[in-house]
py3Dmol code that shows the C-alpha trace and the ligand (Angstrom):
import py3Dmol

protein = """\
ATOM      1  CA  MET A   1      13.682 -15.236   3.980  1.00  0.00           C
ATOM      2  CA  ARG A   2      17.488 -14.930   3.959  1.00  0.00           C
ATOM      3  CA  LEU A   3      19.105 -11.613   3.249  1.00  0.00           C
ATOM      4  CA  ASP A   4      22.949 -11.053   2.618  1.00  0.00           C
ATOM      5  CA  VAL A   5      24.196  -7.340   2.547  1.00  0.00           C
ATOM      6  CA  ILE A   6      27.827  -6.689   1.427  1.00  0.00           C
ATOM      7  CA  SER A   7      29.408  -3.466   2.039  1.00  0.00           C
ATOM      8  CA  ILE A   8      32.707  -1.786   2.963  1.00  0.00           C
ATOM      9  CA  PHE A   9      30.965  -0.159   5.996  1.00  0.00           C
ATOM     10  CA  PRO A  10      29.244  -2.946   7.662  1.00  0.00           C
ATOM     11  CA  GLU A  11      28.373  -0.540  10.629  1.00  0.00           C
ATOM     12  CA  TYR A  12      26.237   1.375   8.334  1.00  0.00           C
ATOM     13  CA  LEU A  13      23.764  -1.265   8.363  1.00  0.00           C
ATOM     14  CA  ALA A  14      23.394  -1.149  12.141  1.00  0.00           C
ATOM     15  CA  PRO A  15      19.989   0.278  12.033  1.00  0.00           C
ATOM     16  CA  LEU A  16      18.740  -3.176  10.622  1.00  0.00           C
ATOM     17  CA  GLU A  17      19.195  -4.423  14.390  1.00  0.00           C
ATOM     18  CA  LEU A  18      16.496  -2.057  15.596  1.00  0.00           C
ATOM     19  CA  SER A  19      12.709  -1.796  15.714  1.00  0.00           C
ATOM     20  CA  LEU A  20      10.491  -4.116  13.764  1.00  0.00           C
ATOM     21  CA  ILE A  21      13.473  -5.660  11.573  1.00  0.00           C
ATOM     22  CA  GLY A  22      15.504  -6.234  14.620  1.00  0.00           C
ATOM     23  CA  LYS A  23      12.811  -8.064  16.315  1.00  0.00           C
ATOM     24  CA  ALA A  24      11.958 -10.030  13.164  1.00  0.00           C
ATOM     25  CA  ARG A  25      15.566 -11.228  13.029  1.00  0.00           C
ATOM     26  CA  GLN A  26      15.301 -12.081  16.746  1.00  0.00           C
ATOM     27  CA  ASP A  27      12.153 -13.861  16.072  1.00  0.00           C
ATOM     28  CA  GLY A  28      13.852 -15.900  13.336  1.00  0.00           C
ATOM     29  CA  LEU A  29      11.382 -14.511  10.518  1.00  0.00           C
ATOM     30  CA  LEU A  30      14.508 -12.914   8.932  1.00  0.00           C
ATOM     31  CA  ASN A  31      18.039 -14.374   8.632  1.00  0.00           C
ATOM     32  CA  LEU A  32      19.983 -11.304   7.655  1.00  0.00           C
ATOM     33  CA  SER A  33      23.740 -11.215   7.642  1.00  0.00           C
ATOM     34  CA  VAL A  34      25.998  -8.384   6.978  1.00  0.00           C
ATOM     35  CA  HIS A  35      29.446  -9.029   5.110  1.00  0.00           C
ATOM     36  CA  ASP A  36      32.536  -6.782   5.096  1.00  0.00           C
ATOM     37  CA  LEU A  37      33.672  -6.768   1.408  1.00  0.00           C
ATOM     38  CA  ARG A  38      37.452  -6.336   2.760  1.00  0.00           C
ATOM     39  CA  ASP A  39      37.187  -9.755   4.198  1.00  0.00           C
ATOM     40  CA  PHE A  40      37.444 -10.938   0.586  1.00  0.00           C
ATOM     41  CA  THR A  41      40.492  -9.044  -0.479  1.00  0.00           C
ATOM     42  CA  THR A  42      44.040 -10.733  -0.606  1.00  0.00           C
ATOM     43  CA  ASP A  43      46.382  -7.912  -0.213  1.00  0.00           C
ATOM     44  CA  ARG A  44      47.906  -6.337   2.983  1.00  0.00           C
ATOM     45  CA  HIS A  45      45.961  -3.059   2.565  1.00  0.00           C
ATOM     46  CA  ARG A  46      42.753  -4.957   1.981  1.00  0.00           C
ATOM     47  CA  THR A  47      42.057  -2.868  -1.225  1.00  0.00           C
ATOM     48  CA  VAL A  48      38.715  -2.690  -2.892  1.00  0.00           C
ATOM     49  CA  ASP A  49      39.162   0.199  -5.392  1.00  0.00           C
ATOM     50  CA  ASP A  50      41.570   1.171  -8.389  1.00  0.00           C
ATOM     51  CA  THR A  51      41.727   3.912 -10.865  1.00  0.00           C
ATOM     52  CA  PRO A  52      39.158   3.741 -13.706  1.00  0.00           C
ATOM     53  CA  TYR A  53      40.198   2.463 -17.098  1.00  0.00           C
ATOM     54  CA  GLY A  54      39.791   5.406 -19.809  1.00  0.00           C
ATOM     55  CA  GLY A  55      40.539   7.981 -17.057  1.00  0.00           C
ATOM     56  CA  GLY A  56      38.252  10.200 -15.244  1.00  0.00           C
ATOM     57  CA  ALA A  57      37.625  11.161 -11.675  1.00  0.00           C
ATOM     58  CA  GLY A  58      36.992   8.794  -8.620  1.00  0.00           C
ATOM     59  CA  MET A  59      37.726   5.160  -8.125  1.00  0.00           C
ATOM     60  CA  VAL A  60      35.913   2.041  -9.288  1.00  0.00           C
ATOM     61  CA  MET A  61      35.456  -1.065  -7.147  1.00  0.00           C
ATOM     62  CA  LYS A  62      37.890  -3.930  -8.074  1.00  0.00           C
ATOM     63  CA  PRO A  63      36.065  -7.221  -9.427  1.00  0.00           C
ATOM     64  CA  GLU A  64      37.914  -9.896  -7.529  1.00  0.00           C
ATOM     65  CA  PRO A  65      36.657  -9.042  -3.795  1.00  0.00           C
ATOM     66  CA  TRP A  66      33.215  -8.809  -5.245  1.00  0.00           C
ATOM     67  CA  ALA A  67      33.402 -12.240  -7.076  1.00  0.00           C
ATOM     68  CA  LEU A  68      34.766 -13.945  -3.810  1.00  0.00           C
ATOM     69  CA  ALA A  69      32.159 -12.285  -1.754  1.00  0.00           C
ATOM     70  CA  LEU A  70      29.366 -13.324  -3.963  1.00  0.00           C
ATOM     71  CA  GLU A  71      30.762 -16.608  -4.573  1.00  0.00           C
ATOM     72  CA  SER A  72      30.860 -17.304  -0.627  1.00  0.00           C
ATOM     73  CA  LEU A  73      26.888 -16.843  -0.549  1.00  0.00           C
ATOM     74  CA  LEU A  74      26.051 -19.464  -3.020  1.00  0.00           C
ATOM     75  CA  SER A  75      24.630 -22.801  -2.279  1.00  0.00           C
ATOM     76  CA  GLU A  76      23.933 -25.885  -4.348  1.00  0.00           C
ATOM     77  CA  GLY A  77      20.893 -25.518  -6.631  1.00  0.00           C
ATOM     78  CA  ALA A  78      19.903 -22.010  -5.401  1.00  0.00           C
ATOM     79  CA  ARG A  79      19.762 -18.826  -7.473  1.00  0.00           C
ATOM     80  CA  PRO A  80      19.451 -16.009  -5.235  1.00  0.00           C
ATOM     81  CA  THR A  81      18.318 -12.518  -6.384  1.00  0.00           C
ATOM     82  CA  LEU A  82      21.164  -9.998  -6.480  1.00  0.00           C
ATOM     83  CA  ILE A  83      20.035  -6.333  -5.735  1.00  0.00           C
ATOM     84  CA  VAL A  84      22.812  -3.744  -7.038  1.00  0.00           C
ATOM     85  CA  PRO A  85      21.918  -0.446  -5.931  1.00  0.00           C
ATOM     86  CA  SER A  86      22.777   2.186  -8.573  1.00  0.00           C
ATOM     87  CA  PRO A  87      21.364   5.480  -9.622  1.00  0.00           C
ATOM     88  CA  ALA A  88      21.466   3.982 -12.990  1.00  0.00           C
ATOM     89  CA  GLY A  89      18.986   1.043 -11.956  1.00  0.00           C
ATOM     90  CA  GLN A  90      15.240   0.401 -12.283  1.00  0.00           C
ATOM     91  CA  VAL A  91      13.360   2.746  -9.905  1.00  0.00           C
ATOM     92  CA  PHE A  92      12.443   0.768  -6.743  1.00  0.00           C
ATOM     93  CA  SER A  93       8.607   0.621  -5.995  1.00  0.00           C
ATOM     94  CA  GLN A  94       6.098  -0.846  -3.633  1.00  0.00           C
ATOM     95  CA  SER A  95       5.152  -3.432  -6.548  1.00  0.00           C
ATOM     96  CA  ILE A  96       8.995  -4.620  -6.651  1.00  0.00           C
ATOM     97  CA  ALA A  97       9.126  -4.793  -2.881  1.00  0.00           C
ATOM     98  CA  GLU A  98       6.234  -7.047  -2.960  1.00  0.00           C
ATOM     99  CA  GLU A  99       7.922  -9.282  -5.747  1.00  0.00           C
ATOM    100  CA  LEU A 100      10.951  -9.401  -3.766  1.00  0.00           C
ATOM    101  CA  ALA A 101       9.107 -10.409  -0.555  1.00  0.00           C
ATOM    102  CA  THR A 102       8.117 -13.814  -2.362  1.00  0.00           C
ATOM    103  CA  GLU A 103      12.009 -14.613  -2.763  1.00  0.00           C
ATOM    104  CA  GLN A 104      13.911 -17.081  -0.872  1.00  0.00           C
ATOM    105  CA  GLN A 105      17.141 -15.207  -0.638  1.00  0.00           C
ATOM    106  CA  LEU A 106      18.172 -11.784  -1.479  1.00  0.00           C
ATOM    107  CA  VAL A 107      21.797 -10.392  -1.670  1.00  0.00           C
ATOM    108  CA  PHE A 108      22.417  -6.672  -1.678  1.00  0.00           C
ATOM    109  CA  ALA A 109      25.760  -5.435  -3.177  1.00  0.00           C
ATOM    110  CA  CYS A 110      26.477  -1.856  -1.819  1.00  0.00           C
ATOM    111  CA  GLY A 111      28.747  -0.006  -4.207  1.00  0.00           C
ATOM    112  CA  ARG A 112      30.913   2.975  -3.272  1.00  0.00           C
ATOM    113  CA  TYR A 113      33.078   5.419  -5.186  1.00  0.00           C
ATOM    114  CA  GLU A 114      32.120   5.467  -9.059  1.00  0.00           C
ATOM    115  CA  GLY A 115      30.600   2.030  -8.585  1.00  0.00           C
ATOM    116  CA  ILE A 116      31.419  -1.633  -9.198  1.00  0.00           C
ATOM    117  CA  ASP A 117      33.416  -2.949 -12.059  1.00  0.00           C
ATOM    118  CA  GLU A 118      30.691  -3.661 -14.671  1.00  0.00           C
ATOM    119  CA  ARG A 119      32.181  -7.142 -15.346  1.00  0.00           C
ATOM    120  CA  VAL A 120      31.045  -8.174 -11.899  1.00  0.00           C
ATOM    121  CA  ILE A 121      27.408  -7.531 -12.903  1.00  0.00           C
ATOM    122  CA  GLU A 122      27.608  -9.724 -16.043  1.00  0.00           C
ATOM    123  CA  TRP A 123      29.639 -12.415 -14.301  1.00  0.00           C
ATOM    124  CA  ALA A 124      26.894 -12.591 -11.402  1.00  0.00           C
ATOM    125  CA  ALA A 125      24.246 -13.096 -14.009  1.00  0.00           C
ATOM    126  CA  GLN A 126      25.608 -16.716 -14.239  1.00  0.00           C
ATOM    127  CA  HIS A 127      24.713 -17.330 -10.780  1.00  0.00           C
ATOM    128  CA  PHE A 128      22.203 -14.657  -9.569  1.00  0.00           C
ATOM    129  CA  GLU A 129      18.976 -13.072 -10.788  1.00  0.00           C
ATOM    130  CA  VAL A 130      20.704  -9.500 -11.045  1.00  0.00           C
ATOM    131  CA  ARG A 131      18.425  -6.388 -10.497  1.00  0.00           C
ATOM    132  CA  PRO A 132      20.436  -2.980 -10.604  1.00  0.00           C
ATOM    133  CA  MET A 133      17.724  -0.893  -8.415  1.00  0.00           C
ATOM    134  CA  SER A 134      17.650   2.800  -7.989  1.00  0.00           C
ATOM    135  CA  LEU A 135      16.099   4.546  -5.032  1.00  0.00           C
ATOM    136  CA  GLY A 136      15.420   7.208  -6.987  1.00  0.00           C
ATOM    137  CA  ASP A 137      16.762  10.139  -9.532  1.00  0.00           C
ATOM    138  CA  TYR A 138      19.450  11.467  -7.341  1.00  0.00           C
ATOM    139  CA  VAL A 139      23.020  10.405  -6.551  1.00  0.00           C
ATOM    140  CA  LEU A 140      23.991   8.808  -3.014  1.00  0.00           C
ATOM    141  CA  ASN A 141      27.641   8.131  -1.656  1.00  0.00           C
ATOM    142  CA  GLY A 142      27.081   4.598  -1.385  1.00  0.00           C
ATOM    143  CA  GLY A 143      24.447   1.972  -1.628  1.00  0.00           C
ATOM    144  CA  GLU A 144      24.036   1.317   2.059  1.00  0.00           C
ATOM    145  CA  VAL A 145      21.128   3.760   2.567  1.00  0.00           C
ATOM    146  CA  ALA A 146      19.337   2.474  -0.563  1.00  0.00           C
ATOM    147  CA  VAL A 147      19.669  -1.059   1.063  1.00  0.00           C
ATOM    148  CA  LEU A 148      18.277   0.174   4.361  1.00  0.00           C
ATOM    149  CA  ALA A 149      15.265   1.376   2.567  1.00  0.00           C
ATOM    150  CA  MET A 150      14.661  -1.724   0.283  1.00  0.00           C
ATOM    151  CA  VAL A 151      15.239  -4.058   3.072  1.00  0.00           C
ATOM    152  CA  GLU A 152      12.757  -2.396   5.160  1.00  0.00           C
ATOM    153  CA  ALA A 153      10.254  -1.998   2.459  1.00  0.00           C
ATOM    154  CA  VAL A 154      10.563  -5.751   1.769  1.00  0.00           C
ATOM    155  CA  ALA A 155      10.890  -7.138   5.297  1.00  0.00           C
ATOM    156  CA  ARG A 156       7.632  -5.372   6.508  1.00  0.00           C
ATOM    157  CA  LEU A 157       5.597  -7.374   3.857  1.00  0.00           C
ATOM    158  CA  LEU A 158       6.682 -10.831   5.171  1.00  0.00           C
ATOM    159  CA  PRO A 159       4.216 -12.623   7.417  1.00  0.00           C
ATOM    160  CA  GLY A 160       4.694 -12.004  11.174  1.00  0.00           C
ATOM    161  CA  VAL A 161       6.942  -8.796  10.919  1.00  0.00           C
ATOM    162  CA  ILE A 162       4.160  -6.163  11.157  1.00  0.00           C
ATOM    163  CA  GLY A 163       2.079  -6.845  14.268  1.00  0.00           C
ATOM    164  CA  ASN A 164      -1.461  -6.123  12.386  1.00  0.00           C
ATOM    165  CA  PRO A 165      -1.165  -7.161   8.862  1.00  0.00           C
ATOM    166  CA  GLU A 166      -4.309  -5.060   8.219  1.00  0.00           C
ATOM    167  CA  SER A 167      -2.211  -2.116   8.383  1.00  0.00           C
ATOM    168  CA  LEU A 168      -0.333  -3.098   5.144  1.00  0.00           C
ATOM    169  CA  ILE A 169      -3.798  -2.963   3.209  1.00  0.00           C
ATOM    170  CA  GLU A 170      -4.614   0.548   3.255  1.00  0.00           C
ATOM    171  CA  GLU A 171      -1.132   2.183   2.658  1.00  0.00           C
ATOM    172  CA  SER A 172       0.119   4.633  -0.100  1.00  0.00           C
ATOM    173  CA  HIS A 173       0.945   2.868  -3.311  1.00  0.00           C
ATOM    174  CA  GLN A 174      -0.887  -0.406  -2.236  1.00  0.00           C
ATOM    175  CA  ASP A 175      -3.363   0.265  -5.069  1.00  0.00           C
ATOM    176  CA  GLY A 176      -1.710   3.083  -6.977  1.00  0.00           C
ATOM    177  CA  LEU A 177      -3.168   5.865  -4.715  1.00  0.00           C
ATOM    178  CA  LEU A 178      -1.439   7.796  -1.875  1.00  0.00           C
ATOM    179  CA  GLU A 179      -2.976   7.206   1.582  1.00  0.00           C
ATOM    180  CA  TYR A 180      -5.585   9.544   3.054  1.00  0.00           C
ATOM    181  CA  PRO A 181      -4.723  11.792   5.833  1.00  0.00           C
ATOM    182  CA  VAL A 182      -4.602  10.283   9.486  1.00  0.00           C
ATOM    183  CA  TYR A 183      -5.376  12.093  12.712  1.00  0.00           C
ATOM    184  CA  THR A 184      -5.282  11.201  16.562  1.00  0.00           C
ATOM    185  CA  LYS A 185      -6.367  12.665  19.686  1.00  0.00           C
ATOM    186  CA  PRO A 186      -7.166  15.539  20.750  1.00  0.00           C
ATOM    187  CA  SER A 187      -9.843  16.269  17.951  1.00  0.00           C
ATOM    188  CA  GLN A 188      -8.955  19.951  18.630  1.00  0.00           C
ATOM    189  CA  TRP A 189      -5.525  21.103  18.681  1.00  0.00           C
ATOM    190  CA  ARG A 190      -3.873  24.410  18.520  1.00  0.00           C
ATOM    191  CA  GLY A 191      -7.076  25.847  16.757  1.00  0.00           C
ATOM    192  CA  SER A 192      -7.253  23.107  14.299  1.00  0.00           C
ATOM    193  CA  GLU A 193     -10.012  20.456  14.191  1.00  0.00           C
ATOM    194  CA  ILE A 194     -10.226  17.048  12.572  1.00  0.00           C
ATOM    195  CA  PRO A 195     -12.545  16.518   9.728  1.00  0.00           C
ATOM    196  CA  GLU A 196     -16.066  16.155  11.253  1.00  0.00           C
ATOM    197  CA  VAL A 197     -16.898  13.169   9.321  1.00  0.00           C
ATOM    198  CA  LEU A 198     -14.456  11.198  11.357  1.00  0.00           C
ATOM    199  CA  LEU A 199     -16.513  11.556  14.614  1.00  0.00           C
ATOM    200  CA  SER A 200     -19.728  10.641  12.978  1.00  0.00           C
ATOM    201  CA  GLY A 201     -19.411   6.845  13.568  1.00  0.00           C
ATOM    202  CA  ASN A 202     -20.797   6.433   9.998  1.00  0.00           C
ATOM    203  CA  HIS A 203     -18.482   3.949   8.472  1.00  0.00           C
ATOM    204  CA  ALA A 204     -19.756   4.149   4.903  1.00  0.00           C
ATOM    205  CA  LYS A 205     -19.107   8.084   4.920  1.00  0.00           C
ATOM    206  CA  ILE A 206     -15.956   7.566   6.620  1.00  0.00           C
ATOM    207  CA  ALA A 207     -14.763   5.281   3.859  1.00  0.00           C
ATOM    208  CA  ARG A 208     -16.143   7.595   1.091  1.00  0.00           C
ATOM    209  CA  PHE A 209     -14.151  10.537   2.688  1.00  0.00           C
ATOM    210  CA  ARG A 210     -10.973   8.649   3.046  1.00  0.00           C
ATOM    211  CA  ARG A 211     -11.356   7.492  -0.592  1.00  0.00           C
ATOM    212  CA  ASP A 212     -11.925  10.938  -1.794  1.00  0.00           C
ATOM    213  CA  GLU A 213      -9.007  12.034   0.166  1.00  0.00           C
ATOM    214  CA  GLN A 214      -6.690   9.659  -1.433  1.00  0.00           C
ATOM    215  CA  LEU A 215      -7.944  10.551  -5.041  1.00  0.00           C
ATOM    216  CA  ARG A 216      -7.508  14.163  -4.178  1.00  0.00           C
ATOM    217  CA  ARG A 217      -4.038  13.806  -2.886  1.00  0.00           C
ATOM    218  CA  THR A 218      -2.815  11.569  -5.649  1.00  0.00           C
ATOM    219  CA  VAL A 219      -4.139  13.994  -8.270  1.00  0.00           C
ATOM    220  CA  GLN A 220      -2.436  16.946  -6.390  1.00  0.00           C
ATOM    221  CA  ARG A 221       0.847  15.609  -5.175  1.00  0.00           C
ATOM    222  CA  ARG A 222       1.565  12.967  -7.864  1.00  0.00           C
ATOM    223  CA  PRO A 223      -0.144  13.554 -11.056  1.00  0.00           C
ATOM    224  CA  ASP A 224       2.430  10.964 -12.667  1.00  0.00           C
ATOM    225  CA  LEU A 225       0.762   8.270 -10.695  1.00  0.00           C
ATOM    226  CA  VAL A 226      -2.648   8.943 -12.085  1.00  0.00           C
ATOM    227  CA  ALA A 227      -1.638   7.932 -15.587  1.00  0.00           C
ATOM    228  CA  LEU A 228      -0.722   4.561 -14.273  1.00  0.00           C
ATOM    229  CA  LEU A 229      -3.843   3.699 -12.337  1.00  0.00           C
ATOM    230  CA  ASP A 230      -5.797   0.680 -13.279  1.00  0.00           C
ATOM    231  CA  VAL A 231      -8.991   2.311 -13.566  1.00  0.00           C
ATOM    232  CA  GLU A 232     -11.094  -0.911 -13.647  1.00  0.00           C
ATOM    233  CA  ARG A 233      -9.463  -1.914 -10.397  1.00  0.00           C
ATOM    234  CA  LEU A 234     -10.255   1.313  -9.003  1.00  0.00           C
ATOM    235  CA  ASN A 235     -13.896   1.359  -9.955  1.00  0.00           C
ATOM    236  CA  ARG A 236     -14.386  -2.261  -8.489  1.00  0.00           C
ATOM    237  CA  ALA A 237     -12.908  -1.156  -5.280  1.00  0.00           C
ATOM    238  CA  ASP A 238     -14.955   2.122  -5.124  1.00  0.00           C
ATOM    239  CA  LEU A 239     -18.328   0.048  -5.604  1.00  0.00           C
ATOM    240  CA  GLN A 240     -17.338  -1.660  -2.379  1.00  0.00           C
ATOM    241  CA  ILE A 241     -17.215   1.410  -0.397  1.00  0.00           C
TER     242      ILE A 241
END
"""
ligand_1 = """\
27
SAM
N 29.015 7.097 -10.877
C 27.620 6.431 -10.535
C 26.661 6.973 -11.457
O 26.736 8.066 -11.840
O 25.871 6.300 -11.746
C 27.277 6.752 -9.042
C 28.108 6.213 -8.010
S 27.487 6.598 -6.267
C 28.681 7.926 -6.028
C 28.164 5.211 -5.410
C 27.175 4.181 -5.300
O 26.190 4.727 -4.375
C 26.619 3.481 -6.338
O 27.417 2.332 -6.864
C 25.423 2.790 -5.791
O 25.686 1.562 -4.905
C 24.875 3.987 -4.673
N 23.962 4.878 -5.176
C 24.070 6.127 -5.485
N 22.866 6.726 -5.898
C 22.015 5.495 -5.709
C 20.602 5.664 -5.943
N 19.754 6.592 -6.309
N 19.926 4.576 -5.768
C 20.747 3.371 -5.215
N 21.927 3.323 -5.153
C 22.700 4.605 -5.253
"""
view = py3Dmol.view(width=600, height=400)
view.addModel(protein, "pdb")
view.setStyle({"model": 0}, {"cartoon": {"style": "trace"}})
view.addModel(ligand_1, "xyz")
view.setStyle({"model": 1}, {"stick": {}})
view.zoomTo()
view.show()
């Protein structure tokens, strides 16, 4: 998969050189490049922002450097997906990460200040599948943190990135439920013991315990997810336990 990130703070994306994502890049599973938006400015001061039309506080990102940067990533016949991080976007989720993991090329446009001139988004739709995407209902200073999260969520789904692909199957949000609690050695720690069933060696009982914990946690912590559950799918999965 090819990933391109455009930002005025390319150093902000340095964590993408670390850990599993860094290794996936080294192994050639991910072709990830970070581009400095200022390289696409044409004035001496490498200006990327200007005052907003209509007045108001803050600055707005100028359209032309964005158009030049985005054009530089286009190739014959391709229509990449352009993710525009924005608190006014669709809220990013595991199912969106799964969708994006099937794409050939993703481009991420990190906004700063009050955001990018809206005409860029309209213009980009001629060449890209544009998806304004929010990390959640709060406001960050820039798109970089959102891109770090989205790239990690997408990249770990690509074949070969996670050593044991089985670990992806039982995770939170995979089937609409939160994951069950996990424990490791020692079995007694500071007066606290692990649930006894986990020492029983009875796989059916352990599976039932974990499933019940998933349901309990989801109801307790995320009642909003319960309404979205696909009951038939859950029942089918439950019958296999
Ligand atoms: N004025 C904008 C608004 O109220 O919608 C917020 C601009 S914010 C200070 C600057 C940039 O941070 C945005 O252009 C976007 O790239 C990024 N950003 C902020 N919050 C975000 C969120 N919840 N999800 C994704 N990106 C976010």
